[in-house]
LUMKOL-934914 format. One line per 4 residues: their letters; for each residue x, y, z negated of C-alpha. Coordinates in nm, 2 decimals. Last residue first. Layout:
BEGIN
a	X Y Z  ...
***
This chain:
BEGIN
figl	-1.55 -2.16 -7.59  -1.73 -1.83 -7.67  -1.75 -1.70 -8.01  -1.43 -1.50 -8.03
fkkr	-1.38 -1.38 -8.39  -1.49 -1.14 -8.67  -1.49 -1.29 -9.02  -1.25 -1.05 -9.17
qkka	-1.49 -0.77 -9.07  -1.75 -0.90 -9.31  -1.71 -0.61 -9.54  -1.75 -0.39 -9.23
qdrs	-2.09 -0.54 -9.17  -2.22 -0.41 -9.51  -2.08 -0.06 -9.46  -2.24 -0.04 -9.11
qkgs	-2.03 -0.07 -8.80  -2.04 0.18 -8.51  -2.10 0.07 -8.15  -2.40 0.28 -8.09
eska	-2.63 -0.01 -8.06  -2.50 -0.15 -8.40  -2.21 -0.38 -8.44  -2.21 -0.68 -8.65
ttgr	-2.45 -0.90 -8.46  -2.59 -1.19 -8.64  -2.55 -1.57 -8.66  -2.64 -1.74 -8.98
gvdt	-2.75 -2.07 -8.81  -2.43 -2.28 -8.86  -2.21 -2.39 -9.15  -2.50 -2.52 -9.37
rprg	-2.58 -2.82 -9.17  -2.89 -3.03 -9.26  -2.81 -3.38 -9.38  -2.85 -3.68 -9.15
ktdr	-2.55 -3.87 -9.24  -2.37 -3.78 -8.92  -2.42 -3.42 -8.98  -2.74 -3.24 -8.87
qaaa	-2.84 -2.95 -8.66  -3.22 -2.86 -8.62  -3.21 -2.53 -8.80  -2.93 -2.41 -8.56
haga	-3.16 -2.46 -8.26  -3.14 -2.78 -8.03  -2.94 -2.80 -7.71  -3.03 -3.17 -7.68
lvpg	-2.65 -3.25 -7.68  -2.61 -3.08 -8.02  -2.94 -3.24 -8.15  -2.80 -3.59 -8.08
cdaa	-2.43 -3.52 -8.15  -2.46 -3.55 -8.53  -2.17 -3.35 -8.63  -1.88 -3.45 -8.84
kadg	-1.86 -3.31 -9.21  -1.52 -3.12 -9.26  -1.34 -3.24 -9.58  -0.99 -3.23 -9.45
vdvf	-0.79 -3.14 -9.77  -0.66 -2.83 -9.62  -0.31 -2.71 -9.76  -0.19 -2.37 -9.65
aiis	-0.19 -2.21 -10.00  -0.01 -2.51 -10.14  0.30 -2.45 -9.92  0.40 -2.15 -10.12
alps	0.47 -2.41 -10.41  0.75 -2.56 -10.22  0.95 -2.22 -10.23  0.94 -2.23 -10.61
alvg	0.72 -2.09 -10.89  0.65 -1.72 -10.92  0.81 -1.61 -10.60  0.68 -1.89 -10.38
lglg	0.34 -1.87 -10.54  0.32 -1.50 -10.46  0.43 -1.56 -10.10  0.17 -1.85 -10.07
agar	-0.10 -1.62 -10.20  -0.01 -1.35 -9.96  -0.02 -1.57 -9.67  -0.34 -1.70 -9.77
avle	-0.49 -1.36 -9.79  -0.34 -1.28 -9.44  -0.54 -1.57 -9.31  -0.86 -1.45 -9.48
gsip	-0.81 -1.11 -9.35  -0.79 -1.24 -9.00  -0.48 -1.30 -8.78  -0.67 -1.45 -8.47
dltp	-0.80 -1.11 -8.37  -0.88 -1.10 -7.99  -1.04 -0.81 -7.84  -1.29 -0.79 -7.56
aafy	-1.27 -0.51 -7.29  -1.56 -0.53 -7.04  -1.80 -0.75 -7.25  -1.71 -0.52 -7.56
ggig	-1.48 -0.53 -7.85  -1.47 -0.83 -8.10  -1.29 -1.14 -8.06  -1.24 -1.34 -8.38
vpsq	-1.06 -1.62 -8.55  -1.21 -1.72 -8.89  -0.96 -1.93 -9.10  -0.76 -2.24 -9.04
gsfl	-0.40 -2.16 -9.12  -0.33 -2.51 -9.23  0.01 -2.66 -9.30  -0.02 -2.98 -9.50
sfkk	-0.33 -3.11 -9.31  -0.56 -3.36 -9.43  -0.82 -3.48 -9.20  -1.17 -3.36 -9.07
adae	-1.04 -3.01 -9.06  -1.27 -2.71 -9.07  -1.24 -2.47 -8.74  -1.39 -2.12 -8.77
iald	-1.54 -1.93 -8.47  -1.67 -1.57 -8.50  -1.87 -1.33 -8.30  -1.91 -0.96 -8.27
vaen	-1.93 -0.85 -7.91  -2.05 -0.51 -7.80  -2.23 -0.47 -7.47  -2.41 -0.16 -7.56
kfsf	-2.76 -0.29 -7.51  -2.68 -0.65 -7.40  -2.56 -0.70 -7.77  -2.35 -0.98 -7.90
ggrg	-2.37 -1.24 -8.19  -2.20 -1.37 -8.50  -2.14 -1.71 -8.64  -1.95 -2.01 -8.52
avvn	-1.86 -2.37 -8.62  -1.57 -2.57 -8.50  -1.56 -2.92 -8.66  -1.21 -3.07 -8.65
gatd	-1.00 -3.38 -8.59  -1.15 -3.55 -8.31  -1.37 -3.27 -8.21  -1.72 -3.15 -8.30
ilip	-1.83 -2.81 -8.14  -2.10 -2.60 -8.30  -2.20 -2.25 -8.20  -2.57 -2.24 -8.31
daag	-2.80 -2.05 -8.27  -2.54 -1.76 -8.22  -2.74 -1.44 -8.22  -2.81 -1.24 -7.88
ignr	-2.95 -0.89 -7.91  -3.14 -0.77 -7.60  -3.49 -0.75 -7.77  -3.43 -1.10 -7.91
vtfa	-3.20 -1.34 -7.76  -3.11 -1.69 -7.92  -2.77 -1.78 -7.85  -2.62 -2.13 -7.78
vlgc	-2.26 -2.28 -7.77  -2.31 -2.65 -7.81  -2.05 -2.92 -7.84  -1.98 -3.29 -7.83
niqv	-1.72 -3.54 -7.92  -1.42 -3.34 -7.79  -1.09 -3.53 -7.79  -0.77 -3.35 -7.76
pekl	-0.55 -3.39 -7.46  -0.18 -3.37 -7.48  -0.08 -3.06 -7.28  0.12 -2.90 -7.56
kkef	0.33 -3.20 -7.63  0.67 -3.05 -7.62  0.77 -3.21 -7.95  0.84 -2.88 -8.11
mkql	0.52 -2.74 -7.98  0.32 -3.04 -8.09  0.46 -3.01 -8.44  0.41 -2.65 -8.46
fvgi	0.04 -2.68 -8.35  -0.02 -2.95 -8.60  0.11 -2.76 -8.89  -0.03 -2.43 -8.79
dlet	-0.39 -2.55 -8.75  -0.50 -2.22 -8.57  -0.82 -2.39 -8.46  -0.86 -2.18 -8.14
lqvn	-0.48 -2.23 -8.07  -0.52 -2.60 -8.15  -0.80 -2.62 -7.88  -0.62 -2.44 -7.60
rtwm	-0.28 -2.60 -7.65  -0.42 -2.94 -7.71  -0.58 -2.94 -7.35  -0.93 -3.07 -7.34
tgkp	-1.11 -3.42 -7.35  -1.45 -3.54 -7.32  -1.78 -3.59 -7.48  -2.06 -3.37 -7.37
iiva	-2.04 -2.98 -7.39  -2.37 -2.80 -7.38  -2.40 -2.43 -7.30  -2.71 -2.25 -7.41
irgn	-2.88 -1.90 -7.37  -3.22 -1.84 -7.51  -3.51 -1.58 -7.45  -3.61 -1.23 -7.50
atsl	-3.46 -0.94 -7.29  -3.48 -0.57 -7.36  -3.12 -0.49 -7.29  -3.12 -0.76 -7.02
sdhv	-3.37 -0.57 -6.81  -3.21 -0.23 -6.87  -2.85 -0.36 -6.76  -2.99 -0.54 -6.46
tngi	-3.17 -0.22 -6.35  -3.55 -0.15 -6.33  -3.62 -0.24 -6.67  -3.82 -0.52 -6.87
ghlq	-3.67 -0.84 -6.98  -3.75 -1.22 -6.99  -3.46 -1.46 -7.04  -3.38 -1.82 -6.97
arak	-3.04 -1.93 -6.96  -2.90 -2.28 -6.89  -2.58 -2.47 -6.94  -2.39 -2.79 -6.85
lmgs	-2.04 -2.89 -6.95  -1.79 -3.16 -6.87  -1.47 -3.24 -7.06  -1.20 -3.42 -6.86
tgse	-0.92 -3.17 -6.93  -0.55 -3.34 -6.92  -0.50 -3.22 -6.58  -0.76 -2.98 -6.47
avgf	-0.60 -2.68 -6.60  -0.72 -2.43 -6.86  -0.58 -2.08 -6.84  -0.88 -1.87 -6.78
gall	-0.88 -1.91 -6.40  -0.90 -2.28 -6.45  -1.21 -2.26 -6.66  -1.46 -2.42 -6.39
tgmp	-1.20 -2.67 -6.28  -1.09 -2.79 -6.60  -1.44 -2.78 -6.76  -1.58 -3.02 -6.51
tpsl	-1.94 -2.93 -6.43  -2.28 -3.09 -6.54  -2.54 -2.87 -6.36  -2.56 -2.50 -6.44
ridy	-2.91 -2.36 -6.48  -3.04 -1.98 -6.43  -3.39 -1.89 -6.52  -3.43 -1.51 -6.52
dtvv	-3.75 -1.33 -6.55  -3.78 -0.97 -6.47  -4.03 -0.71 -6.54  -4.05 -0.36 -6.39
apdr	-4.24 -0.13 -6.61  -4.40 0.08 -6.33  -4.62 -0.23 -6.26  -4.60 -0.39 -5.91
aniv	-4.23 -0.43 -5.97  -4.23 -0.78 -6.07  -3.88 -0.94 -6.03  -3.86 -1.32 -6.02
idss	-3.53 -1.49 -6.05  -3.49 -1.87 -5.99  -3.15 -2.02 -6.02  -2.95 -2.32 -5.97
vtgr	-2.58 -2.34 -6.02  -2.42 -2.65 -5.89  -2.10 -2.82 -6.01  -1.78 -2.91 -5.85
amaf	-1.62 -2.58 -5.97  -1.93 -2.38 -5.86  -2.16 -2.47 -5.59  -2.44 -2.21 -5.53
nlps	-2.81 -2.18 -5.56  -3.05 -1.89 -5.57  -3.37 -2.07 -5.48  -3.58 -1.87 -5.55
lkll	-3.51 -1.50 -5.56  -3.87 -1.37 -5.58  -3.97 -1.00 -5.55  -4.32 -0.90 -5.64
rddl	-4.35 -0.56 -5.47  -4.64 -0.64 -5.24  -4.50 -0.97 -5.14  -4.12 -1.00 -5.13
tlgl	-3.96 -1.36 -5.07  -3.59 -1.43 -5.08  -3.44 -1.77 -5.05  -3.07 -1.78 -5.11
tins	-2.83 -2.07 -5.05  -2.45 -2.01 -5.16  -2.22 -2.29 -5.05  -1.92 -2.18 -5.24
vpln	-1.80 -2.04 -5.58  -1.46 -2.11 -5.75  -1.40 -1.76 -5.89  -1.03 -1.73 -5.99
earv	-0.96 -1.50 -5.69  -1.27 -1.44 -5.49  -1.35 -1.51 -5.11  -1.68 -1.68 -5.13
ttvh	-1.73 -1.97 -4.87  -2.03 -2.10 -4.69  -2.31 -1.85 -4.73  -2.65 -1.92 -4.64
wnvr	-2.94 -1.68 -4.61  -3.31 -1.72 -4.59  -3.52 -1.43 -4.60  -3.91 -1.35 -4.61
adfn	-4.00 -0.99 -4.66  -4.28 -0.75 -4.73  -4.25 -0.38 -4.65  -4.32 -0.03 -4.75
klae	-4.40 -0.05 -5.14  -4.04 -0.20 -5.19  -3.90 0.14 -5.08  -4.05 0.31 -5.39
vrlp	-3.91 0.04 -5.62  -3.56 0.08 -5.51  -3.41 -0.10 -5.82  -3.17 0.11 -6.01
adpl	-2.81 0.07 -6.03  -2.70 -0.01 -6.39  -2.48 -0.30 -6.33  -2.37 -0.48 -6.64
irpa	-2.00 -0.37 -6.70  -2.00 -0.12 -6.98  -1.70 0.05 -7.14  -1.76 0.25 -7.46
gnvr	-1.65 0.63 -7.46  -2.02 0.75 -7.48  -2.09 0.54 -7.18  -1.81 0.44 -6.96
tvtg	-1.84 0.25 -6.64  -1.67 -0.08 -6.55  -1.73 -0.27 -6.23  -1.47 -0.08 -6.02
engq	-1.20 -0.19 -6.28  -1.22 -0.53 -6.13  -1.07 -0.39 -5.81  -1.04 -0.02 -5.81
aalk	-1.06 0.09 -5.43  -1.26 -0.21 -5.30  -1.49 -0.22 -5.61  -1.55 0.16 -5.57
npny	-1.63 0.10 -5.21  -1.86 -0.19 -5.29  -2.08 0.00 -5.56  -2.21 -0.26 -5.80
gifp	-2.59 -0.35 -5.83  -2.63 -0.72 -5.82  -2.63 -0.75 -5.45  -2.39 -0.46 -5.43
gadv	-2.11 -0.66 -5.56  -2.12 -0.93 -5.28  -1.92 -0.72 -5.04  -1.63 -0.69 -5.31
idli	-1.66 -1.09 -5.34  -1.58 -1.14 -4.98  -1.84 -1.36 -4.81  -1.67 -1.58 -4.55
rtgl	-1.89 -1.81 -4.32  -2.22 -1.61 -4.34  -2.56 -1.72 -4.23  -2.88 -1.54 -4.16
daev	-3.25 -1.65 -4.11  -3.46 -1.32 -4.14  -3.82 -1.20 -4.16  -3.92 -0.84 -4.23
mlrp	-4.30 -0.77 -4.26  -4.40 -0.41 -4.24  -4.68 -0.32 -4.48  -5.08 -0.24 -4.47
qrnt	-5.09 -0.34 -4.19  -4.86 -0.48 -3.93  -4.55 -0.40 -3.74  -4.34 -0.72 -3.74
vtlk	-3.97 -0.69 -3.79  -3.77 -1.00 -3.70  -3.41 -1.08 -3.77  -3.18 -1.36 -3.63
gald	-2.84 -1.50 -3.73  -2.50 -1.39 -3.79  -2.30 -1.22 -4.09  -1.92 -1.17 -4.15
sdgf	-1.75 -1.04 -4.47  -1.46 -0.80 -4.50  -1.67 -0.49 -4.50  -1.98 -0.57 -4.30
rgkl	-1.93 -0.78 -4.00  -2.12 -0.88 -3.68  -2.36 -1.12 -3.53  -2.72 -1.11 -3.43
gtfq	-2.80 -1.36 -3.14  -3.17 -1.26 -3.19  -3.33 -0.94 -3.31  -3.70 -0.95 -3.25
wepg	-3.94 -0.67 -3.28  -4.28 -0.81 -3.35  -4.62 -0.63 -3.28  -4.65 -0.81 -2.93
rktl	-4.31 -0.97 -2.84  -4.05 -0.71 -2.83  -3.69 -0.81 -2.76  -3.35 -0.70 -2.88
vstf	-3.04 -0.89 -2.84  -2.79 -0.82 -3.11  -2.46 -0.65 -3.20  -2.35 -0.56 -3.55
ryrr	-2.09 -0.32 -3.70  -2.04 -0.25 -4.06  -1.86 -0.02 -4.31  -1.91 -0.10 -4.66
tdpv	-2.25 -0.21 -4.79  -2.54 -0.09 -4.99  -2.81 -0.34 -5.06  -3.12 -0.35 -4.84
aiga	-3.44 -0.15 -4.89  -3.69 -0.09 -4.59  -3.83 0.26 -4.54  -3.76 0.26 -4.16
vsfl	-3.50 0.51 -4.19  -3.37 0.34 -4.51  -3.28 0.05 -4.28  -2.98 0.24 -4.13
daln	-2.87 0.41 -4.44  -2.85 0.08 -4.63  -2.61 -0.07 -4.36  -2.33 0.19 -4.49
tgrv	-2.05 0.34 -4.32  -2.17 0.29 -3.95  -2.24 0.07 -3.66  -2.50 -0.05 -3.42
dihl	-2.47 -0.23 -3.08  -2.80 -0.33 -2.91  -2.87 -0.53 -2.61  -3.22 -0.51 -2.43
dage	-3.41 -0.75 -2.23  -3.78 -0.62 -2.24  -4.04 -0.87 -2.29  -4.30 -0.59 -2.39
ieta	-4.11 -0.27 -2.36  -4.32 -0.13 -2.08  -4.28 0.26 -2.07  -4.10 0.30 -1.73
gple	-4.16 -0.06 -1.63  -4.02 -0.42 -1.68  -3.74 -0.27 -1.89  -3.39 -0.35 -1.85
gsvd	-3.07 -0.32 -2.09  -2.90 -0.09 -2.31  -2.92 0.03 -2.66  -2.63 0.22 -2.86
astd	-2.67 0.30 -3.21  -2.44 0.52 -3.44  -2.46 0.57 -3.82  -2.26 0.83 -4.02
agrv	-2.60 0.98 -4.12  -2.72 1.03 -3.76  -2.65 0.93 -3.39  -2.88 0.75 -3.15
hlei	-2.78 0.65 -2.79  -3.03 0.50 -2.54  -2.97 0.36 -2.19  -3.24 0.21 -1.98
rnrg	-3.24 0.01 -1.67  -3.57 -0.02 -1.50  -3.71 -0.34 -1.34  -3.82 -0.43 -1.00
gtvt	-4.19 -0.49 -0.89  -4.18 -0.38 -0.54  -4.20 -0.02 -0.62  -3.92 -0.05 -0.87
dnps	-3.69 -0.18 -0.58  -3.48 0.14 -0.56  -3.39 0.10 -0.92  -3.53 0.36 -1.18
llag	-3.27 0.46 -1.44  -3.43 0.57 -1.78  -3.16 0.77 -1.95  -3.06 0.85 -2.30
tvtf	-2.98 1.10 -2.58  -3.11 1.11 -2.94  -2.99 1.32 -3.23  -3.04 1.25 -3.61
pvgr	-3.12 1.45 -3.91  -3.16 1.23 -4.25  -3.44 1.35 -4.48  -3.66 1.05 -4.46
aegk	-3.59 1.05 -4.06  -3.52 1.39 -3.91  -3.53 1.48 -3.54  -3.34 1.55 -3.24
gdfr	-3.37 1.53 -2.87  -3.25 1.41 -2.53  -3.40 1.26 -2.23  -3.29 1.17 -1.88
iana	-3.54 1.02 -1.61  -3.31 0.89 -1.34  -3.35 0.92 -0.95  -3.32 0.70 -0.65
frtd	-3.07 0.46 -0.81  -2.82 0.24 -0.67  -2.64 0.47 -0.42  -2.48 0.68 -0.69
haev	-2.56 1.04 -0.73  -2.87 1.03 -0.93  -3.15 1.28 -0.89  -3.27 1.43 -1.21
tdig	-3.59 1.38 -1.39  -3.63 1.56 -1.73  -3.75 1.47 -2.08  -3.71 1.66 -2.41
lqal	-3.77 1.47 -2.74  -3.89 1.61 -3.07  -3.89 1.37 -3.35  -4.01 1.40 -3.72
llma	-4.03 1.14 -3.97  -4.11 1.14 -4.33  -4.29 0.79 -4.30  -4.60 0.95 -4.46
pdry	-4.55 1.27 -4.29  -4.53 1.12 -3.95  -4.47 1.36 -3.67  -4.40 1.29 -3.30
viet	-4.33 1.57 -3.05  -4.29 1.50 -2.67  -4.14 1.76 -2.43  -4.16 1.79 -2.05
gaar	-3.97 2.04 -1.85  -3.96 1.81 -1.53  -4.08 1.46 -1.55  -4.08 1.16 -1.29
arri	-4.25 0.82 -1.32  -4.27 0.48 -1.18  -4.42 0.15 -1.32  -4.60 0.31 -1.63
lpld	-4.78 0.06 -1.85  -5.01 0.26 -2.08  -4.87 0.37 -2.41  -4.99 0.19 -2.73
lpkg	-4.95 0.43 -3.04  -5.11 0.24 -3.33  -5.48 0.32 -3.39  -5.60 0.58 -3.62
pknp	-5.88 0.50 -3.86  -6.21 0.68 -3.75  -6.28 1.03 -3.88  -6.22 1.22 -3.56
dglt	-6.48 1.01 -3.37  -6.34 0.98 -3.02  -5.98 0.98 -2.93  -5.69 0.81 -3.13
wtnr	-5.40 1.03 -3.00  -5.42 1.29 -3.27  -5.36 1.04 -3.58  -5.58 0.93 -3.88
khqk	-5.49 0.70 -4.17  -5.12 0.79 -4.25  -5.23 0.97 -4.57  -5.04 1.29 -4.47
dwql	-5.21 1.28 -4.12  -5.03 1.14 -3.81  -4.92 1.33 -3.52  -4.84 1.31 -3.15
dlha	-4.82 1.63 -2.96  -4.76 1.59 -2.59  -4.62 1.90 -2.38  -4.60 1.91 -2.02
ddls	-4.41 2.14 -1.80  -4.44 1.92 -1.49  -4.54 1.56 -1.50  -4.55 1.29 -1.24
lwrv	-4.68 0.95 -1.29  -4.71 0.66 -1.06  -4.84 0.29 -1.07  -5.00 0.35 -1.40
kspg	-5.14 0.03 -1.54  -5.42 0.04 -1.80  -5.48 -0.27 -2.00  -5.74 -0.31 -1.89
fils	-6.06 -0.46 -1.74  -6.21 -0.16 -1.57  -5.92 0.09 -1.55  -5.69 -0.20 -1.50
wtsi	-5.88 -0.28 -1.18  -5.86 0.07 -1.05  -5.48 0.07 -1.10  -5.38 0.44 -1.17
ttdi	-5.20 0.69 -0.96  -5.09 1.02 -1.13  -5.01 1.38 -1.08  -5.01 1.62 -1.38
rrae	-4.94 1.98 -1.33  -4.88 2.28 -1.57  -4.93 2.03 -1.87  -5.10 2.02 -2.19
flng	-5.17 1.74 -2.44  -5.27 1.72 -2.80  -5.32 2.08 -2.82  -5.29 2.33 -3.11
kvwa	-5.38 2.31 -3.47  -5.44 1.98 -3.64  -5.73 1.89 -3.89  -5.98 1.98 -3.62
pnti	-5.87 1.72 -3.38  -5.62 1.82 -3.10  -5.73 1.99 -2.79  -5.68 1.84 -2.43
tmqe	-5.53 2.08 -2.19  -5.48 2.09 -1.81  -5.32 2.38 -1.62  -5.33 2.17 -1.28
avfh	-5.49 1.84 -1.25  -5.43 1.56 -1.01  -5.58 1.20 -1.00  -5.54 0.92 -0.77
vnlp	-5.75 0.60 -0.85  -5.61 0.29 -0.67  -5.80 0.16 -0.38  -5.68 0.39 -0.10
nfyl	-5.61 0.62 -0.25  -5.94 0.66 -0.43  -6.04 1.01 -0.54  -6.01 1.26 -0.83
qfdg	-5.84 1.61 -0.76  -5.84 1.93 -0.97  -5.66 2.25 -0.91  -5.62 2.50 -1.19
avkv	-5.78 2.56 -1.54  -5.86 2.19 -1.62  -6.02 2.18 -1.96  -6.08 1.89 -2.21
erat	-6.23 1.99 -2.55  -6.22 1.70 -2.78  -6.48 1.44 -2.91  -6.30 1.19 -2.65
qgsa	-6.61 1.09 -2.49  -6.79 1.41 -2.48  -6.49 1.61 -2.37  -6.42 1.36 -2.08
iref	-6.79 1.37 -1.97  -6.79 1.76 -1.97  -6.46 1.81 -1.81  -6.52 1.55 -1.54
phkl	-6.85 1.69 -1.46  -6.68 2.03 -1.41  -6.41 1.89 -1.18  -6.61 1.65 -0.97
frgk	-6.63 1.89 -0.68  -6.25 1.85 -0.62  -6.31 1.49 -0.54  -6.02 1.48 -0.30
tvfl	-6.29 1.64 -0.05  -6.18 1.40 0.24  -6.10 1.11 0.00  -6.40 1.17 -0.21
vlwa	-6.64 1.19 0.08  -6.48 0.88 0.24  -6.50 0.68 -0.08  -6.85 0.78 -0.11
vlil	-6.94 0.70 0.23  -6.76 0.36 0.20  -6.94 0.29 -0.11  -7.28 0.38 0.05
avig	-7.20 0.14 0.35  -7.11 -0.13 0.12  -7.44 -0.08 -0.08  -7.63 -0.07 0.25
glir	-7.48 -0.37 0.38  -7.57 -0.56 0.05  -7.92 -0.44 0.09  -7.93 -0.57 0.46
laiv	-7.78 -0.89 0.35  -8.04 -0.95 0.09  -8.33 -0.85 0.32  -8.21 -1.09 0.59
lprp	-8.17 -1.37 0.32  -8.53 -1.30 0.22  -8.64 -1.32 0.58  -8.51 -1.65 0.65
m	-8.23 -1.66 0.92
***
């Protein structure tokens, strides 16, 4: 062979011989002479003091690195007292190839009387297990892949002040009694998560074929705060969760308690139970095949929680076949258990003796700092008496405390409600923008629960509410809101009984009652019920409904602050009526407890005048007090159907209307009436059509 090749082969042979000699020396001596160099090098690389007080071994066996150390300690960084790791004895075999190229694969690990202290600092920036420069940012806990392990008297402590999490776990290996397992690593412990104590028990069962690449069966049970979670399945290795096939069964009294452990805010629920398949893919924890129930409602779909910086990401695609209205309450701030026990009364609270129905549960702003979210949820049917709602579609996004509910759509009485709600919690003064739209919807179906039947009612209505408010509850945001609410009623018909009762045209009403024609439809030409809202006070702007026989006009308003109502509607006839009781009709009270007052002071005055005329003249003269000459001016339906303000309303001859646009609220924020407002008490009435 050429001389250069001979030289190369001799050099290569010498290197191989040196490696074999080194291997042989290490194998014979077990590498005990490397103890002090190991302590010096390890201390320098980790920036910690590494000591081995007892026996030390480091050699190849035959190709994998075998390491044994007795009375070994690794100190914590300066900002934490004590040791990161200490053990009476550690015996491990590590893949040489993985040590060079990573990730580390531990073929075998045995620990006796070991203690591992894992801690984050208060700012969640540094931790005890990120070795080297003590000031560099801490890395997430990434355990090596351990194929087989045993432990005796071993304890692991994990602390995270920022997440308010403390866990203490004791680990011990015991011999199994069945023929399937050679041994089992059992663990139990306790801790506290965000102030909630919990306990943990479980076992890692090592099958006989683990050495040849088998899998480890795990059982885990967590109990705390009326919540129980059971996890079972198989792991590729003792600490290898990646790609694991796990099954989780979780149940409790309130789903919000479970998510609060991770700092994630979800609405309160009644008792729940869910099952799911749990898989880890990189930083993602995937819950697939999710199904179960909360309260009297079902839920299915998939959920993914991604561990990322600076916030967790929660993504979900969920579906519900039947959502009970009680279980829907918490999504706007009602207590579901109170609703279940008290029904509609569960939505009412008392403030200074006055009833309130708007939810006042605060938005969990602090929890929103911990995570982002993208959620899609579809509900097929809502179980609710007299509430024809179905096919709810919710798209939720949360990005650094900016919460968007868009779209929030649902079908209601053969119409569609489309909503876009944006809640900005980035500023301490939480700002909410509401944009809620109702597509043209049959009045008969929509108002069926309020005594209006579809038969004989062909009127359609559409509506829109645009409001901008400040506050971290629904009540507070509406109490400061500015914007406009408008309901438009195009041409159609409605039951005579409902319209005539509102108009209080006694002659026509009695005539139809005696003729048994109460369901004869009345023609509606057009209508608009609108309010301009300023600082939580809504004033009629305008209330104007044009029917075949009358023009219905309204004044007054309401308050989101104390939920008081003080509105009035008065019908003016277009045609002559011999018996007319047309006078302001009102509903006062509050959103939660409205009061009807159809017998106003004006109607009583008419009755008194009629009685006086009857006494002084003749019985026929008393009729004069109830005569309506029928001079009402028909409305121009153009501005009405356009939803225009009161100032833009006209009659059919183009003249500005003087019977709308004077809407004010007659009740102060405390619910008391002023002296001037009390003078107008006779004009109180219900201003919603």
